[in-house]
C-alpha positions, -999 to 999 in steps of 0.1 A, spaced: -38 371 544 -59 349 523 -54 319 547 -62 293 518 -44 296 497 -45 255 471 -41 247 440 -82 254 433 -77 290 444 -51 300 414 -66 309 383 -44 316 350 -63 335 329 -66 334 294 -40 350 277 -17 334 242 10 336 268 -8 324 302 15 345 322 -11 365 345 -22 347 377 -58 352 397 -60 345 435 -98 335 440 -121 327 472 -118 349 498 -139 339 519 -116 334 550 -91 364 541 -84 392 563 -64 420 566 -32 416 590 -24 439 617 15 443 629 19 427 658 -8 408 660 -11 370 666 -39 355 645 -57 325 666 -80 308 643 -74 276 630 -82 272 591 -78 260 559 -70 232 540 -51 209 556 -28 196 530 -17 230 526 -17 244 563 13 257 577 25 244 611 22 278 628 -19 278 620 -18 244 642 -3 259 668 -32 286 667 -2 316 667 4 326 627 7 358 607 8 362 569 41 340 567 13 310 569 7 319 532 42 318 521 39 281 534 7 277 514 27 291 480 60 264 491 36 236 492 20 247 458 56 248 441 68 217 455 32 198 443 35 215 405 
């Protein structure tokens, strides 16, 4: 889980088509263990999933952040 996806952490690789996306800044990331809920509340406020605020979340918190980024774009 990345846990802090936001536009500042997404780069496009310089190519003629700009079709390669790179994710950076894995300082808050951790390996997901199935069946284990994370209780740490962190991330950038505009992109945090509601589950993170409730302190009971899993890898789907990154999907929420991707949805927010897509909405902004």
